[in-house]
C-alpha positions in Angstrom: -82.4 -13.6 178.1 -83.2 -16.6 175.9 -86.8 -17.8 176.2 -87.1 -21.6 176.4 -88.5 -23.4 173.4 -92.1 -24.7 174.0 -92.0 -28.5 173.7 -95.4 -30.1 173.2 -96.3 -33.3 174.9 -99.6 -35.2 175.1 -100.7 -38.6 176.5 -102.2 -41.4 174.5 -103.4 -43.9 177.0 -100.4 -44.4 179.2 -97.9 -43.5 176.5 -96.1 -40.1 176.4 -96.2 -38.5 173.0 -94.0 -35.7 171.6 -95.5 -33.6 168.9 -92.8 -33.1 166.3 -92.2 -29.8 164.4 -91.6 -29.8 160.7 -88.4 -31.6 159.7 -87.4 -32.6 163.2 -85.4 -35.8 163.4 -85.4 -38.7 166.0 -81.8 -37.7 166.9 -82.9 -34.0 167.4 -85.9 -35.0 169.4 -83.9 -37.4 171.6 -81.4 -34.6 172.4 -84.2 -32.2 173.3 -86.0 -34.5 175.6 -82.9 -36.3 177.0 -83.3 -39.9 175.8 -81.2 -42.1 173.6 -82.0 -41.8 169.9 -81.8 -45.6 169.6 -84.5 -46.0 172.3 -86.7 -43.5 170.6 -86.3 -45.3 167.2 -86.9 -48.7 168.7 -90.1 -47.5 170.4 -91.4 -46.0 167.1 -90.3 -48.7 164.6 -93.8 -50.2 164.4 -95.5 -46.9 163.7 -92.8 -45.6 161.3 -91.1 -48.5 159.5 -87.7 -47.5 158.2 -87.2 -44.8 160.8 -83.6 -43.7 161.2 -81.7 -41.1 163.2 -81.9 -38.7 160.3 -85.5 -39.3 159.3 -87.5 -36.1 159.1 -91.0 -35.8 160.6 -93.8 -33.7 159.4 -95.2 -31.1 161.8 -97.6 -32.6 164.3 -96.3 -36.2 164.0 -96.8 -38.2 167.2 -93.5 -39.6 168.4 -93.8 -42.1 171.3 -91.4 -41.4 174.2 -90.1 -43.7 176.9 -92.2 -43.6 180.0 -91.3 -40.7 182.4 -89.7 -38.5 179.7 -92.1 -35.6 180.1 -91.7 -35.3 183.8 -87.9 -35.6 183.6 -87.8 -33.0 180.8 -90.0 -30.6 182.7 -87.9 -30.9 185.9 -84.6 -30.4 183.9 -86.0 -27.4 182.0 -87.2 -25.7 185.2 -83.7 -26.3 186.8 -82.0 -24.7 183.8 -84.4 -21.8 183.8 -84.0 -21.1 187.5 -80.2 -21.4 187.3 -80.1 -18.8 184.5 -82.3 -16.2 186.3 -81.2 -13.1 188.1 -83.5 -12.5 191.1 -83.8 -8.7 190.4 -85.1 -9.3 186.9 -88.9 -9.3 187.2 -89.3 -10.3 183.5 -87.4 -13.6 184.3 -89.7 -14.1 187.3 -92.7 -13.8 185.1 -91.3 -16.3 182.6 -90.5 -18.7 185.5 -94.1 -18.3 186.9 -95.6 -18.9 183.4 -93.4 -22.0 182.9 -94.4 -23.4 186.3 -98.1 -22.9 185.4 -97.6 -24.6 182.1 -95.9 -27.5 183.8 -98.7 -27.7 186.3 -101.2 -27.7 183.5 -99.3 -30.5 181.7 -99.2 -32.6 184.9 -102.9 -32.0 185.5 -103.7 -33.1 181.9 -101.6 -36.2 182.4 -103.6 -37.1 185.5 -106.8 -36.7 183.7 -105.8 -38.9 180.8 
């Protein structure tokens, strides 16, 4: 079984932020979180003048996301994880439980922000 990649989000005020990994691009991030690359670029133009689809971010760069992206990403990831599971596989059940707890923690942190 393939373990899902951990995608790190945080909140800055009311803005959802994606924490980039080394050399990630706006196009790659857009594909991961399910938004249009052009929307992501437009939203981040002020913070990163000259940003393009192929621009490479340094690890830990804060990339602003369109509102609602984190919740939509979390829901889609959980649906894919559930669809790939075999009920008899207790290891998968543990991964799903861990992912649900992580998602709950993320939503709790968002409410506290």
